[in-house]
Residue frames relative to the residue before (quaternion, step in Angstrom):
aa qw qx qy qz dx dy dz
M 1.0000 0.0000 0.0000 0.0000 0.00 0.00 0.00
T 0.4034 -0.7240 0.5032 0.2448 3.54 -0.62 1.12
R 0.0944 -0.7961 0.5976 0.0170 3.54 -0.91 0.97
K 0.0334 0.7852 -0.6170 0.0405 3.56 -0.89 0.96
L 0.1730 -0.7689 0.6086 0.0920 3.55 -0.98 0.89
F 0.8177 -0.2581 0.1460 0.4934 3.54 -0.17 1.29
L 0.2462 0.8291 -0.4773 0.1554 3.54 1.23 0.51
I 0.6928 0.4814 -0.3032 0.4431 3.54 0.77 -1.00
G 0.6098 0.5630 -0.3565 0.4291 3.58 1.03 -0.74
M 0.6810 0.4750 -0.2907 0.4756 3.54 0.95 -0.83
A 0.6834 0.5009 -0.2912 0.4442 3.57 1.07 -0.65
V 0.7844 0.3840 -0.1958 0.4460 3.60 0.89 -0.86
V 0.5888 0.5629 -0.3937 0.4260 3.62 1.15 -0.38
T 0.4119 -0.7078 0.5139 0.2555 3.58 -0.81 0.95
A 0.4122 -0.7689 0.4340 0.2248 3.55 -0.40 1.29
V 0.6665 0.5208 -0.3286 0.4202 3.59 0.86 -0.84
L 0.6867 0.4715 -0.2901 0.4711 3.58 0.87 -0.95
A 0.6575 0.5109 -0.3158 0.4550 3.57 0.94 -0.89
T 0.6505 0.5212 -0.3217 0.4492 3.58 0.94 -0.84
H 0.6430 0.5251 -0.3255 0.4527 3.58 0.93 -0.85
L 0.6712 0.4958 -0.2913 0.4679 3.56 0.92 -0.94
L 0.7279 0.4551 -0.2590 0.4426 3.55 0.76 -1.03
L 0.5955 0.5531 -0.3736 0.4471 3.60 1.07 -0.58
T 0.6227 0.5362 -0.3350 0.4610 3.57 1.02 -0.76
I 0.6741 0.4878 -0.2888 0.4735 3.57 0.95 -0.90
L 0.6693 0.5213 -0.3060 0.4320 3.55 0.94 -0.93
D 0.5815 0.5776 -0.3830 0.4260 3.60 1.04 -0.67
T 0.6718 0.4802 -0.2875 0.4853 3.58 1.00 -0.83
A 0.6713 0.5169 -0.3070 0.4334 3.58 0.90 -0.95
V 0.6705 0.5044 -0.3136 0.4445 3.59 0.87 -0.89
A 0.6406 0.5392 -0.3321 0.4343 3.58 0.98 -0.79
A 0.7274 0.4380 -0.2398 0.4707 3.58 1.09 -0.71
A 0.7102 0.4443 -0.2457 0.4877 3.58 1.23 -0.29
P 0.6379 -0.4777 0.4054 0.4477 3.61 -1.23 0.22
T 0.6448 -0.5784 0.3388 0.3672 3.54 -1.12 0.68
D 0.7451 0.3803 -0.2306 0.4971 3.60 1.09 -0.52
T 0.6820 0.4283 -0.2877 0.5183 3.61 1.25 0.16
L 0.0912 -0.7800 0.6185 0.0253 3.54 -0.92 0.99
V 0.2816 -0.7471 0.5810 0.1578 3.57 -0.66 1.13
L 0.2324 -0.8034 0.5396 0.0971 3.55 -0.56 1.20
Y 0.7881 -0.0672 0.0486 0.6100 3.58 1.13 -0.66
D 0.0025 -0.7701 0.6374 -0.0273 3.53 -0.99 0.94
G 0.3450 -0.7798 0.4918 0.1763 3.56 -0.34 1.28
A 0.5795 0.5940 -0.3793 0.4093 3.58 1.15 -0.50
L 0.6408 0.5219 -0.3214 0.4623 3.59 1.22 -0.40
G 0.5086 -0.6476 0.4191 0.3825 3.58 1.28 -0.26
G 0.7322 0.4226 -0.3084 0.4361 3.54 -1.23 0.47
T 0.5323 -0.6115 0.4902 0.3200 3.52 -1.33 0.34
P 0.7036 -0.4892 0.2917 0.4248 3.63 -1.16 0.38
D 0.6623 0.5111 -0.3248 0.4412 3.62 1.05 -0.62
T 0.5998 0.5053 -0.3844 0.4870 3.60 1.25 0.06
Q 0.6801 0.3949 -0.2836 0.5487 3.55 1.31 -0.03
N 0.8333 -0.2685 0.1832 0.4472 3.62 -0.55 -1.05
F 0.6070 0.5293 -0.3667 0.4658 3.59 1.16 0.51
E 0.3271 -0.6500 0.6318 0.2672 3.50 -1.41 0.23
Y 0.1797 -0.7793 0.5935 0.0896 3.58 -1.13 0.65
A 0.0989 0.7683 -0.6313 0.0376 3.54 -1.17 0.65
A 0.0562 -0.7561 0.6510 0.0363 3.53 -1.26 0.59
V 0.0900 0.8051 -0.5753 0.1127 3.58 -0.87 0.92
N 0.2637 -0.6958 0.6350 0.2078 3.52 -1.27 0.47
P 0.2604 -0.8302 0.4734 0.1375 3.62 -0.35 1.20
T 0.5279 0.6458 -0.4043 0.3754 3.59 1.27 0.04
F 0.4713 -0.6724 0.4920 0.2894 3.58 -0.84 0.99
P 0.5893 -0.1682 -0.7902 -0.0054 1.67 -1.89 1.64
F 0.6093 -0.6147 0.3388 0.3690 3.58 1.01 0.86
P 0.0240 0.8157 -0.5758 0.0496 3.59 0.50 1.15
P 0.6504 -0.5011 0.3747 0.4307 3.61 -1.18 0.31
A 0.4865 -0.6682 0.4818 0.2911 3.55 -0.98 0.84
Q 0.3280 -0.7433 0.5527 0.1855 3.55 -1.10 0.75
A 0.4408 0.6849 -0.4593 0.3545 3.58 1.29 -0.04
T 0.1245 -0.8069 0.5763 0.0368 3.57 -1.09 0.74
Q 0.1564 -0.7144 0.6635 0.1577 3.51 -1.38 0.28
T 0.0052 0.8075 -0.5860 0.0669 3.56 -0.81 1.05
Y 0.3151 -0.7361 0.5629 0.2051 3.56 -0.90 0.87
S 0.1683 -0.7823 0.5952 0.0743 3.57 -0.94 0.96
P 0.3417 -0.7466 0.5309 0.2098 3.62 -0.48 1.13
A 0.6226 0.5513 -0.3494 0.4317 3.59 1.02 -0.72
L 0.7318 0.3899 -0.2217 0.5131 3.60 0.99 -0.85
Q 0.2141 -0.7590 0.5510 0.2728 3.56 1.20 -0.63
A 0.5973 0.5157 -0.3459 0.5075 3.51 0.98 0.98
T 0.4307 -0.6568 0.5511 0.2818 3.54 -1.34 0.31
I 0.2485 -0.7414 0.6059 0.1468 3.55 -1.03 0.85
L 0.1136 -0.7649 0.6331 0.0342 3.56 -0.61 1.21
D 0.0135 -0.8372 0.5421 -0.0711 3.58 -0.49 1.23
T 0.0043 0.7977 -0.6021 0.0336 3.57 -0.59 1.20
T 0.3946 0.7539 -0.4524 0.2668 3.58 1.25 0.30
P 0.5653 0.6027 -0.4285 0.3656 3.68 0.99 -0.42
E 0.7995 0.0437 -0.0004 0.5991 3.60 1.08 -0.68
I 0.3958 -0.7577 0.4658 0.2284 3.58 -0.44 1.24
G 0.6650 0.5366 -0.3087 0.4177 3.58 1.08 -0.61
D 0.5324 0.6438 -0.4105 0.3655 3.61 1.22 -0.24
L 0.1969 -0.7144 0.6569 0.1391 3.50 -1.28 0.62
A 0.1469 0.7948 -0.5763 0.1209 3.58 -0.89 0.86
G 0.3670 0.7397 -0.5208 0.2166 3.53 -1.13 0.59
Y 0.5340 -0.6368 0.4936 0.2564 3.49 -1.42 -0.20
A 0.0300 0.7631 -0.6456 -0.0026 3.52 -1.25 0.60
V 0.4625 -0.6497 0.5255 0.2965 3.54 -1.17 0.66
T 0.5359 -0.6201 0.4632 0.3373 3.57 -0.94 0.88
P 0.5450 -0.6640 0.3926 0.3285 3.64 -0.72 0.99
T 0.6864 0.4926 -0.2988 0.4438 3.58 0.94 -0.81
L 0.6961 0.4656 -0.2687 0.4760 3.58 1.24 -0.34
A 0.5540 0.6272 -0.3962 0.3777 3.57 1.18 -0.43
P 0.4554 -0.6665 0.5032 0.3085 3.62 -0.96 0.75
I 0.5814 -0.5507 0.4501 0.3952 3.57 -1.24 0.34
L 0.1862 -0.7857 0.5855 0.0724 3.55 -0.76 1.10
D 0.0231 -0.8180 0.5703 -0.0715 3.54 0.01 1.40
R 0.3009 -0.7985 0.4920 0.1729 3.57 -0.35 1.19
Q 0.5609 0.5960 -0.4030 0.4096 3.62 1.19 -0.25
V 0.7473 0.3049 -0.2054 0.5535 3.59 1.13 -0.52
G 0.5286 -0.6891 0.3686 0.3314 3.57 1.32 0.02
F 0.0507 0.7680 -0.6381 0.0208 3.53 -1.26 0.57
R 0.1674 -0.8025 0.5713 0.0398 3.56 -1.14 0.63
L 0.2086 -0.7423 0.6255 0.1188 3.53 -1.04 0.89
D 0.1287 -0.7641 0.6297 0.0552 3.57 -0.77 1.11
F 0.1366 0.7917 -0.5860 0.1058 3.57 -0.79 0.97
S 0.2132 -0.7564 0.6102 0.1007 3.52 -1.08 0.89
M 0.2363 0.7788 -0.5473 0.1954 3.58 -0.67 1.06
R 0.1934 -0.7451 0.6258 0.1260 3.51 -1.40 0.21
I 0.3123 -0.7024 0.6050 0.2073 3.54 -0.99 0.87
H 0.2412 -0.7905 0.5462 0.1366 3.59 -0.32 1.21
S 0.7634 -0.1537 0.1002 0.6193 3.56 1.08 -0.78
E 0.0118 0.7844 -0.6197 0.0239 3.57 -1.20 0.58
D 0.0309 0.7826 -0.6202 0.0446 3.55 -1.05 0.81
H 0.0112 -0.7984 0.6013 -0.0299 3.58 -1.08 0.74
N 0.2649 -0.7584 0.5715 0.1676 3.57 -1.18 0.54
N 0.6961 0.3335 -0.2479 0.5855 3.56 1.31 0.40
N 0.3986 -0.7592 0.4632 0.2239 3.58 -0.62 1.11
D 0.6417 0.4738 -0.3360 0.5008 3.60 1.26 0.08
R 0.6872 0.4251 -0.2707 0.5232 3.59 1.25 0.26
A 0.1161 -0.7823 0.6090 0.0600 3.56 -1.28 0.44
G 0.5623 -0.6379 0.4286 0.3053 3.52 -1.20 0.60
F 0.7843 0.1110 -0.1042 0.6015 3.58 1.28 -0.07
S 0.0111 -0.8003 0.5985 -0.0353 3.57 -0.99 0.89
I 0.2301 -0.7029 0.6531 0.1624 3.50 -1.33 0.57
T 0.0269 -0.8023 0.5961 -0.0162 3.57 -0.73 1.06
M 0.0768 0.7891 -0.6041 0.0803 3.56 -0.85 1.00
L 0.0743 -0.8008 0.5942 -0.0101 3.55 -0.80 1.10
S 0.4434 -0.6805 0.5184 0.2676 3.55 -1.08 0.76
E 0.7115 -0.4494 0.3163 0.4378 3.56 -1.30 0.05
D 0.7167 0.3906 -0.2597 0.5160 3.62 1.17 -0.40
L 0.5964 -0.6502 0.2973 0.3647 3.56 1.34 0.58
L 0.5144 0.5687 -0.4684 0.4389 3.61 1.17 0.19
G 0.2220 0.7817 -0.5563 0.1740 3.57 -0.99 0.75
I 0.3994 -0.6939 0.5415 0.2564 3.54 -1.19 -0.52
E 0.1382 -0.7267 0.6625 0.1182 3.51 -1.26 0.59
L 0.1301 -0.7967 0.5893 0.0323 3.54 -0.67 1.17
A 0.2392 -0.7720 0.5802 0.1004 3.54 -0.90 1.03
F 0.2053 -0.7911 0.5708 0.0787 3.56 -1.00 0.90
W 0.0802 -0.7420 0.6652 0.0214 3.51 -0.84 1.14
E 0.6780 -0.4636 0.3525 0.4485 3.57 -1.26 -0.06
N 0.8130 0.2422 -0.0938 0.5212 3.58 1.06 -0.74
E 0.7790 0.2345 -0.1409 0.5641 3.61 1.21 0.13
I 0.1479 -0.7220 0.6658 0.1162 3.50 -1.32 0.61
W 0.0681 0.8269 -0.5494 0.0987 3.59 -0.69 1.02
A 0.4813 -0.6788 0.4924 0.2552 3.52 -1.31 0.48
Q 0.4026 -0.6653 0.5736 0.2574 3.52 -1.17 0.70
E 0.4479 -0.7022 0.4915 0.2543 3.56 -0.91 0.98
G 0.3152 -0.7357 0.5692 0.1881 3.55 -1.17 0.65
G 0.5027 0.6679 -0.4640 0.2931 3.55 -1.22 -0.48
D 0.6924 -0.4594 0.3715 0.4142 3.52 -1.18 -0.72
P 0.5966 -0.5210 0.4476 0.4149 3.59 -1.23 0.35
P 0.5865 -0.1252 -0.7949 -0.0920 1.61 -2.21 1.17
N 0.5181 0.6611 -0.4190 0.3450 3.60 1.22 0.00
L 0.5261 0.6600 -0.4048 0.3518 3.58 1.17 -0.51
F 0.8489 0.0423 -0.0977 0.5178 3.55 -0.92 1.05
T 0.4330 0.6207 -0.5212 0.3945 3.53 0.80 1.13
H 0.6668 -0.5337 0.3670 0.3686 3.53 -1.31 0.47
A 0.0776 -0.8032 0.5906 0.0067 3.60 -0.52 1.21
E 0.8260 -0.1910 0.1254 0.5154 3.62 -1.11 -0.62
G 0.0221 0.8046 -0.5913 0.0499 3.54 -1.11 0.75
V 0.2547 -0.7400 0.5986 0.1709 3.52 -1.35 0.04
A 0.4506 -0.6549 0.5325 0.2908 3.56 -1.02 0.79
Y 0.1989 0.7763 -0.5670 0.1908 3.56 -0.68 1.10
D 0.3702 -0.7162 0.5504 0.2171 3.56 -0.96 0.94
T 0.1446 -0.8279 0.5400 0.0458 3.58 -0.21 1.28
T 0.6503 0.5603 -0.2970 0.4182 3.59 1.29 -0.22
A 0.5312 0.6973 -0.3939 0.2766 3.60 1.17 -0.51
S 0.7932 -0.1268 0.1397 0.5790 3.59 0.95 -0.85
M 0.6389 -0.4573 0.4218 0.4525 3.52 -1.34 -0.06
V 0.1316 -0.8108 0.5697 0.0273 3.59 -0.72 1.08
D 0.3082 -0.7117 0.6001 0.1957 3.56 -1.10 0.80
Y 0.0884 -0.8109 0.5785 0.0024 3.56 -0.42 1.27
E 0.1008 -0.7425 0.6560 0.0909 3.51 -1.33 0.50
L 0.0644 -0.7783 0.6245 0.0085 3.55 -0.73 1.10
E 0.0052 0.8257 -0.5605 0.0632 3.56 -0.30 1.27
M 0.1149 -0.7732 0.6216 0.0508 3.54 -1.09 0.83
V 0.0648 0.7712 -0.6277 0.0838 3.54 -0.90 1.01
E 0.8392 0.0099 -0.0551 0.5409 3.55 -0.85 1.04
D 0.8115 -0.2665 0.1901 0.4840 3.63 -0.52 -1.09
V 0.7034 0.4570 -0.2533 0.4818 3.59 1.22 0.06
Y 0.2277 -0.7237 0.6264 0.1787 3.52 -1.38 0.27
Q 0.0733 -0.7702 0.6299 0.0686 3.53 -1.29 0.35
L 0.1712 -0.7720 0.6072 0.0779 3.54 -0.92 1.00
S 0.0871 -0.7745 0.6257 0.0322 3.54 -0.94 0.98
A 0.1661 -0.7582 0.6235 0.0940 3.55 -1.21 0.64
N 0.8283 -0.0863 -0.0111 0.5535 3.56 -0.60 1.20
G 0.7588 -0.4238 0.1912 0.4562 3.54 0.95 0.99
V 0.6692 0.4731 -0.2966 0.4903 3.61 1.24 -0.07
P 0.4068 -0.7072 0.5127 0.2675 3.65 -0.67 1.00
I 0.0687 -0.8297 0.5539 0.0069 3.58 -0.82 0.99
L 0.8114 0.0770 -0.0126 0.5793 3.62 1.12 -0.48
S 0.0972 0.7834 -0.6091 0.0764 3.56 -1.01 0.82
G 0.1523 0.7818 -0.5953 0.1061 3.54 -1.26 0.39
M 0.6703 -0.4807 0.3767 0.4216 3.53 -1.33 -0.14
L 0.5295 -0.5961 0.4964 0.3433 3.54 -1.23 0.54
R 0.3195 -0.7641 0.5400 0.1500 3.56 -1.20 0.62
D 0.3097 -0.6875 0.6239 0.2056 3.50 -1.41 0.37
Y 0.0954 -0.8297 0.5500 0.0079 3.58 -0.49 1.23
T 0.4045 0.7690 -0.4372 0.2320 3.58 1.26 0.09
A 0.5391 0.6211 -0.4180 0.3859 3.63 1.18 -0.16
W 0.5406 0.6122 -0.4100 0.4059 3.61 1.22 -0.31
E 0.1492 -0.7856 0.5968 0.0671 3.55 -1.02 0.82
P 0.4966 -0.6532 0.4777 0.3138 3.61 -0.91 0.87
P 0.5436 -0.6483 0.4229 0.3245 3.61 -1.06 0.68
F 0.7667 0.2223 -0.1383 0.5861 3.59 1.21 -0.43
P 0.5494 -0.6555 0.4013 0.3277 3.62 -0.93 0.79
F 0.6841 0.4883 -0.2973 0.4530 3.61 1.11 -0.54
V 0.5859 0.5751 -0.3703 0.4346 3.60 1.28 -0.11
P 0.4275 -0.7115 0.4895 0.2673 3.62 -0.76 0.96
D 0.3833 -0.7156 0.5449 0.2099 3.55 -1.17 0.69
P 0.3133 -0.7851 0.4977 0.1943 3.62 -0.33 1.17
Y 0.6592 0.5253 -0.3174 0.4344 3.59 1.10 -0.61
E 0.6310 0.4441 -0.3368 0.5396 3.55 1.35 0.17
Q 0.5603 0.6064 -0.3775 0.4194 3.58 1.29 0.22
P 0.3454 -0.7478 0.5237 0.2171 3.62 -0.48 1.13
N 0.8477 0.1934 -0.1429 0.4729 3.54 -1.26 0.57
L 0.2632 0.7894 -0.5085 0.2214 3.57 1.07 0.77
I 0.0185 0.7427 -0.6692 0.0101 3.55 -1.10 0.85
A 0.1338 0.8042 -0.5612 0.1429 3.59 -0.49 1.20
L 0.0929 -0.7479 0.6561 0.0396 3.55 -1.16 0.80
S 0.2834 0.8002 -0.4635 0.2540 3.59 -0.30 1.16
D 0.3651 -0.5691 0.6628 0.3217 3.43 -1.53 0.09
N 0.0097 -0.8637 0.5013 -0.0517 3.57 -0.07 1.29
T 0.6842 0.4348 -0.2858 0.5110 3.58 1.18 0.48
S 0.4182 -0.6942 0.5291 0.2515 3.55 -1.17 0.63
S 0.6130 0.5603 -0.3434 0.4386 3.58 1.28 0.18
A 0.7672 0.2523 -0.1602 0.5675 3.60 1.23 0.15
Q 0.1227 -0.7786 0.6132 0.0521 3.52 -1.31 0.36
G 0.0700 0.8183 -0.5682 0.0510 3.56 -1.18 0.41
E 0.2738 -0.6901 0.6321 0.2219 3.49 -1.42 0.19
I 0.0295 -0.8245 0.5611 -0.0671 3.54 -0.53 1.24
W 0.2254 -0.7533 0.6050 0.1255 3.55 -1.00 0.92
I 0.0709 -0.8103 0.5815 -0.0127 3.58 -0.62 1.15
A 0.1231 -0.8402 0.5275 0.0244 3.58 -0.60 1.16
Y 0.8207 -0.0032 0.0657 0.5675 3.60 1.02 -0.65
V 0.0551 0.7660 -0.6395 0.0357 3.57 -1.12 0.78
A 0.1170 0.7782 -0.6103 0.0908 3.59 -0.92 0.92
I 0.2198 -0.7603 0.5967 0.1324 3.55 -1.14 0.63
T 0.1066 -0.7828 0.6124 0.0272 3.56 -0.94 0.97
T 0.1877 -0.7884 0.5783 0.0937 3.57 -0.87 0.95
E 0.8020 0.2469 -0.2295 0.4931 3.55 -1.35 0.39
T 0.1712 0.8304 -0.5062 0.1578 3.56 0.74 1.10
T 0.5728 0.5841 -0.4067 0.4065 3.61 1.15 -0.28
P 0.4245 -0.7217 0.4800 0.2620 3.61 -0.83 0.91
L 0.4813 -0.6307 0.5231 0.3114 3.54 -1.33 0.29
L 0.2718 -0.7278 0.6069 0.1676 3.55 -1.18 0.69
N 0.0142 -0.8118 0.5821 -0.0438 3.56 -0.76 1.08
V 0.2893 -0.7178 0.6067 0.1817 3.54 -1.15 0.76
N 0.0128 -0.7966 0.6037 -0.0268 3.56 -0.92 0.98
P 0.5738 -0.2620 -0.7755 0.0258 1.53 -1.91 1.61
I 0.6352 -0.5245 0.3889 0.4125 3.57 -1.26 0.24
N 0.7799 0.1252 -0.0554 0.6108 3.58 1.10 -0.78
L 0.0047 -0.7953 0.6046 -0.0440 3.55 -0.87 0.98
T 0.1096 -0.7814 0.6130 0.0408 3.57 -0.92 0.99
V 0.0185 0.7957 -0.6031 0.0529 3.57 -0.83 1.03
S 0.4933 -0.6115 0.5232 0.3301 3.52 -1.25 0.45
E 0.5487 -0.6176 0.4368 0.3559 3.55 -1.11 0.60
A 0.6313 0.5024 -0.3348 0.4868 3.58 1.28 -0.15
A 0.4512 0.7291 -0.4330 0.2780 3.62 1.25 -0.05
G 0.4434 -0.7059 0.4515 0.3183 3.59 1.11 -0.54
T 0.7912 -0.0880 0.0815 0.5997 3.60 0.88 -0.93
A 0.2368 -0.6892 0.6572 0.1925 3.49 -1.39 0.38
V 0.1498 -0.8217 0.5485 0.0402 3.57 -0.55 1.18
L 0.0390 -0.7817 0.6222 -0.0154 3.55 -0.84 1.10
N 0.3064 -0.7517 0.5602 0.1651 3.54 -1.19 0.58
V 0.1504 -0.7487 0.6399 0.0854 3.56 -1.03 0.90
Q 0.0216 -0.8459 0.5272 -0.0778 3.54 -0.55 1.20
L 0.3603 -0.6822 0.5947 0.2262 3.53 -1.19 0.74
S 0.5192 -0.6554 0.4477 0.3169 3.57 -1.01 0.78
Y 0.7686 -0.1024 0.0240 0.6310 3.58 1.24 -0.42
T 0.6522 -0.5454 0.3572 0.3869 3.54 -1.21 0.45
S 0.2515 -0.7625 0.5816 0.1307 3.54 -1.20 0.61
T 0.4369 -0.6684 0.5284 0.2886 3.56 -1.20 0.54
F 0.6473 0.4631 -0.3140 0.5176 3.57 1.33 -0.11
T 0.4978 -0.5974 0.5195 0.3541 3.57 -1.29 0.25
V 0.2026 -0.8019 0.5574 0.0718 3.56 -0.53 1.25
T 0.0419 -0.7762 0.6279 0.0385 3.56 -1.06 0.75
V 0.0249 0.7764 -0.6297 0.0051 3.56 -1.23 0.50
G 0.3829 -0.7168 0.5349 0.2312 3.55 -1.03 0.80
Y 0.0819 -0.7862 0.6105 0.0483 3.56 -1.20 0.55
E 0.1041 0.7782 -0.6175 0.0481 3.57 -1.25 0.49
T 0.4239 -0.6625 0.5520 0.2769 3.52 -1.29 0.46
V 0.1860 -0.7717 0.6035 0.0753 3.53 -1.11 0.81
P 0.4389 -0.7213 0.4619 0.2713 3.63 -0.65 1.06
G 0.0991 -0.7313 0.6685 0.0924 3.49 -1.35 0.50
T 0.7820 -0.1431 0.1447 0.5892 3.55 -0.55 -1.14
A 0.5895 0.5335 -0.3662 0.4836 3.58 1.25 -0.32
V 0.3085 -0.7756 0.5319 0.1430 3.56 -0.93 0.95
P 0.4398 -0.6893 0.5041 0.2782 3.62 -0.75 1.02
G 0.7897 0.2929 -0.2339 0.4857 3.54 -0.98 0.88
I 0.7236 0.3449 -0.2273 0.5530 3.58 1.25 -0.30
D 0.7897 0.2606 -0.1308 0.5398 3.55 0.88 -0.97
Y 0.7933 -0.0347 0.0390 0.6066 3.60 1.14 -0.60
T 0.4295 -0.6600 0.5429 0.2919 3.56 -1.28 0.33
P 0.3801 -0.7451 0.4890 0.2474 3.64 -0.54 1.07
I 0.1152 -0.7737 0.6189 0.0713 3.55 -1.18 0.63
S 0.0631 0.7637 -0.6420 0.0241 3.55 -1.28 0.47
G 0.2937 0.7528 -0.5542 0.1997 3.55 -1.19 0.46
T 0.4878 -0.6313 0.5145 0.3144 3.54 -1.28 -0.50
L 0.2491 -0.7370 0.6108 0.1477 3.53 -1.00 0.91
T 0.1432 -0.7836 0.6012 0.0629 3.56 -1.03 0.84
F 0.1233 -0.7843 0.6070 0.0344 3.55 -0.86 1.06
P 0.2369 -0.7615 0.5843 0.1504 3.63 -0.30 1.15
P 0.6772 -0.4718 0.3490 0.4440 3.61 -1.19 0.35
G 0.7629 0.3358 -0.2720 0.4808 3.57 -0.84 1.00
L 0.6776 0.4511 -0.2923 0.5018 3.60 1.16 -0.51
T 0.0927 -0.8376 0.5381 0.0128 3.58 -0.77 1.03
S 0.7995 0.2423 -0.1134 0.5378 3.62 1.16 -0.23
Q 0.0700 0.7726 -0.6294 0.0453 3.56 -1.09 0.81
N 0.3537 -0.7299 0.5502 0.1984 3.55 -1.18 0.67
L 0.1726 -0.7337 0.6461 0.1203 3.51 -1.28 0.58
A 0.1483 -0.7901 0.5921 0.0563 3.59 -0.77 1.08
I 0.1315 -0.7894 0.5984 0.0396 3.55 -0.71 1.12
P 0.3939 -0.7280 0.5019 0.2510 3.66 -0.61 1.07
I 0.1850 -0.7573 0.6208 0.0831 3.56 -0.95 0.99
L 0.2739 -0.7903 0.5346 0.1207 3.56 -0.78 1.08
D 0.2726 -0.7510 0.5839 0.1443 3.54 -0.91 1.00
N 0.0182 0.7974 -0.6025 0.0292 3.58 -0.79 0.99
T 0.5182 -0.6575 0.4610 0.2944 3.55 -1.28 0.22
L 0.4287 0.6994 -0.4681 0.3284 3.54 1.26 0.24
D 0.3181 -0.7092 0.5915 0.2143 3.52 -1.01 0.81
E 0.2164 0.7749 -0.5497 0.2248 3.57 -0.44 1.23
P 0.5857 -0.5693 0.4246 0.3905 3.58 -1.20 0.35
D 0.6851 -0.4390 0.3582 0.4579 3.58 -1.30 0.10
R 0.1935 -0.7869 0.5800 0.0833 3.58 -1.06 0.77
E 0.2072 -0.7885 0.5718 0.0913 3.55 -1.20 0.59
F 0.0522 0.7398 -0.6706 -0.0170 3.51 -1.37 0.45
T 0.3882 -0.7376 0.5208 0.1846 3.57 -1.29 0.25
L 0.2039 -0.7106 0.6516 0.1698 3.53 -1.26 0.55
T 0.0576 -0.8009 0.5959 0.0112 3.58 -0.86 0.95
I 0.1828 -0.7306 0.6413 0.1467 3.54 -1.29 0.51
A 0.0343 0.8081 -0.5824 0.0812 3.59 -1.05 0.77
D 0.8294 0.2800 -0.1905 0.4442 3.54 -1.43 0.17
P 0.1346 0.8129 -0.5566 0.1061 3.61 0.64 1.01
T 0.1975 -0.7203 0.6418 0.1738 3.54 -1.31 0.38
F 0.8435 0.0817 -0.1189 0.5174 3.56 -0.99 1.00
A 0.7116 0.3034 -0.2610 0.5774 3.56 1.13 0.70
R 0.3395 -0.7104 0.5772 0.2164 3.53 -1.37 0.25
L 0.4929 -0.6548 0.4856 0.3041 3.54 -1.20 0.57
G 0.1652 -0.7378 0.6465 0.1017 3.51 -1.05 0.90
Q 0.7781 -0.0437 0.0908 0.6200 3.57 -0.29 -1.28
S 0.1156 -0.8740 0.4719 0.0060 3.56 -0.19 1.31
S 0.7814 0.2395 -0.1695 0.5507 3.62 1.18 0.07
A 0.1196 -0.7636 0.6304 0.0727 3.52 -1.30 0.47
A 0.3112 -0.7447 0.5656 0.1692 3.56 -1.03 0.85
I 0.1362 -0.7862 0.6007 0.0494 3.58 -0.82 1.04
T 0.1413 -0.7804 0.6070 0.0503 3.55 -0.85 1.05
I 0.1949 -0.7665 0.6043 0.0966 3.57 -0.88 1.02
Q 0.2425 -0.7771 0.5672 0.1245 3.55 -0.67 1.14
D 0.4177 -0.7101 0.5136 0.2400 3.54 -0.86 0.99
D 0.1531 -0.8011 0.5726 0.0830 3.58 -0.98 0.82
D 0.5197 0.6268 -0.4189 0.4020 3.59 1.25 0.34
E 0.2117 -0.7732 0.5880 0.1075 3.56 -1.05 0.87
I 0.5515 -0.5875 0.4683 0.3624 3.55 -1.21 0.53
I 0.2761 -0.7546 0.5740 0.1577 3.57 -0.82 1.01
V 0.0919 -0.8012 0.5911 0.0161 3.58 -0.60 1.18
D 0.3822 -0.7226 0.5252 0.2366 3.61 -0.68 1.06
P 0.5191 -0.6315 0.4619 0.3440 3.62 -0.99 0.74
L 0.5990 -0.5797 0.4128 0.3671 3.56 -1.16 0.62
M 0.1473 -0.7864 0.5958 0.0702 3.53 -0.77 1.03
E 0.2405 -0.7610 0.5864 0.1385 3.55 -0.88 0.97
V 0.1486 -0.7900 0.5928 0.0490 3.58 -0.88 0.97
Y 0.1414 -0.7875 0.5968 0.0607 3.56 -0.77 1.07
L 0.2325 -0.7687 0.5838 0.1196 3.52 -0.82 1.00
P 0.4860 -0.6623 0.4697 0.3233 3.57 -0.91 0.80
L 0.5132 -0.6337 0.4784 0.3259 3.51 -1.11 0.66
V 0.1604 -0.7912 0.5863 0.0668 3.50 -0.69 1.06
V 0.1217 -0.7948 0.5928 0.0468 3.53 -0.75 1.10
R 0.1442 -0.7972 0.5826 0.0649 3.52 -0.66 1.02
P 0.4937 -0.6589 0.4703 0.3176 3.52 -0.96 0.81
C-alpha cells in the first residue's frame, strides 16, 4: 500500500515564496508568545492554518492524478478549520510547518505540541492506517506518528518492514465527543500524550527512516529534522477533522536546583536540611541521584554520608534532604562538605551542588592554676 506523508505538499509548494510569507507571520507570532512557545495556528484569529504558520496541500496520488476533492474550510462558528478528506478516500491532505521555520526539537531538553481538535468522522479500510495523523520528529529524526480513529488513538510502529507503519500501542478514546485539548510531549526517548490535562498514552520514540519514497524526486519527510505535520497521509482512510489551535513549546523539561547554595549549621544541630526543587511541574516522573562529597569534614565523624535517588511524581516540585550532623568533643576548626545531585531523568540540572559548613561548638578546657607548696627541707 503506497504511503505518503504530505509528500506532494512539500514537493509543489514554492519554498522561497512560502518562507517569505511565513517569516512575516512568525515575526508577529513570536513577539506575542512566550520565548519558548510558538503559536502555529490559532483559529480565534480567523483563517485556515496556511494563512498563519503552516503550508497546506491536497492531492490524489492515483494515476492519472485527478484534482483532489479534499477541502479545508474555516468555520467562524467553531473558530476552527475543517479539514475534510471524506469526498475521496484516496486523497491526501494536510499541513506541515516549513522546515526552515520549525524550531529545533531537541529531545534531551524536551518539547511539546499543544493542539485542540475534534475528529468529526473517520473511516479506514486498513487497520494500520487512519484518516488523520499527527507526526513529530526531533532534530535527530526520532519521533512519533499518532493515528486518530473515532474510538482509538494509537502509535505507528517504527523500524524496518514489515513492521514499519503497523498498529502499535494505543488507547481507547472517544475523539468525536467534543473539541479536545491535547498535549504531545517528547523527552529523551519517550513520548506522552495527554487529553484535557490527563495522560492517556505513552511509549518509546520511533525511527521511521527505513521508509523510502515511491519516486526518487519525492522528498522523504521521515528524513526531515524538526518535522511537525497534521494530515490525512494515506489513501486507505478518510476523515473530517476540526482543528482550532496548534502551538509548539521547546525546552519543556524543568530545571533541578539545590537550595540553599551555602548552608552553615552548628555541629549540635542534629541535621542539615537542603531542598531540591523543580523549576516547574512535569507531566513525567522525574528522578535525580544525590550524594554527599567529603571536604574538610570527615564522614562518620562530622556527619553521616547519604546517597540515593529522589523521585518527583507528576505534580510534585519540591523535596527535602536531611543530612545527619554528628556532635563530637573534638576541638577543631569549622569543617565543610558538599551535597551534589546528578544524572537526572526528564529534567535538567540547574544549581547542582550545595556547600555545608559545620561550626564547631567545642571550647578548649583550661585547668585552673594550681599552686604547689613544697615543705621546707632543712638539711644538717
